[in-house]
C-alpha positions in Angstrom: 13.4 159.2 65.7 15.7 157.5 68.1 17.8 159.2 70.7 20.9 157.8 72.4 22.5 159.7 75.3 26.0 158.7 76.4 28.1 160.2 79.2 31.6 160.5 78.0 34.5 161.7 80.0 34.5 165.2 78.4 30.9 165.7 77.5 27.4 164.3 77.2 26.9 163.0 73.6 23.3 163.1 72.3 23.0 161.1 69.1 19.9 161.4 66.9 18.7 158.8 64.3 16.0 159.5 61.8 13.8 162.6 61.2 13.6 165.5 63.6 10.3 167.0 62.6 7.2 168.6 64.1 6.2 165.2 65.5 9.5 164.3 67.1 11.0 167.7 67.9 9.4 167.9 71.4 11.1 164.7 72.3 14.4 166.0 70.9 14.0 169.3 72.7 13.3 167.6 76.0 16.4 165.3 75.7 18.7 168.2 74.7 17.5 170.5 77.5 17.8 167.7 80.1 21.4 167.2 78.9 22.1 170.9 79.2 20.7 170.8 82.7 23.5 168.4 83.7 25.8 171.4 83.6 28.3 169.5 81.4 29.5 170.2 77.8 27.0 168.8 75.2 27.9 167.4 71.9 25.1 166.6 69.5 25.7 163.8 67.0 23.6 164.5 63.9 25.2 161.8 61.6 22.0 159.7 61.6 19.6 162.6 60.9 18.0 162.2 57.5 15.7 165.1 57.8 15.3 168.1 60.1 12.6 170.8 59.8 12.3 174.3 61.5 10.9 172.8 64.7 14.0 170.6 65.0 16.3 173.5 64.3 14.4 175.5 66.9 15.1 172.7 69.4 18.8 172.9 68.7 18.8 176.7 69.0 16.9 176.7 72.3 19.3 174.2 73.7 22.3 176.1 72.5 21.0 179.3 74.1 20.3 177.5 77.4 23.9 176.2 77.3 25.3 179.6 76.6 23.4 181.0 79.6 25.2 178.5 81.8 28.6 179.1 80.0 28.6 175.5 78.8 30.0 174.3 75.6 27.4 173.1 73.1 28.5 171.8 69.7 27.3 169.7 66.8 29.2 166.8 65.3 29.1 164.7 62.2 26.3 166.9 60.7 24.6 165.0 57.9 24.4 166.6 54.5 20.6 167.1 54.7 20.9 168.8 58.1 23.9 170.9 57.0 21.8 172.3 54.1 19.0 173.4 56.4 21.5 175.0 58.9 23.2 176.8 56.0 19.9 178.2 54.7 19.2 179.6 58.1 22.8 180.8 58.4 23.1 178.8 61.6 26.2 177.0 60.3 28.0 180.2 61.4 26.4 180.1 64.9 27.0 176.5 66.0 30.4 175.1 66.6 30.6 172.0 64.4 33.0 169.1 64.2 33.6 166.5 61.4 33.2 163.6 63.8 32.2 163.0 67.4 35.7 162.0 68.2 37.0 165.4 66.9 34.4 167.2 69.1 35.5 165.3 72.2 39.2 165.8 71.4 39.2 169.4 70.4 36.9 171.7 72.3 34.0 170.3 74.1 
């Protein structure tokens, strides 16, 4: 799994590439929580995620909860089909704010 963090004008964009699984989720969790600690809106680009398991979902949820505590926007963008299915199974697609593209997320709400 690769992680790219970009500071945009309106938000910190965290882009993941590859699988977010038991092996890589601690790295994903750390990156997400560090971005939340910046006290800026966080937009997570999931377009490059080919597989996510429960540990990866837990990393997203924990980061989302940390952002909510700080009243920071936290959203997902360009959610891959495989990731969307997992979020739908857990009914988390109703919890997370999602955008079709990163540009939409930056333009609309984050």
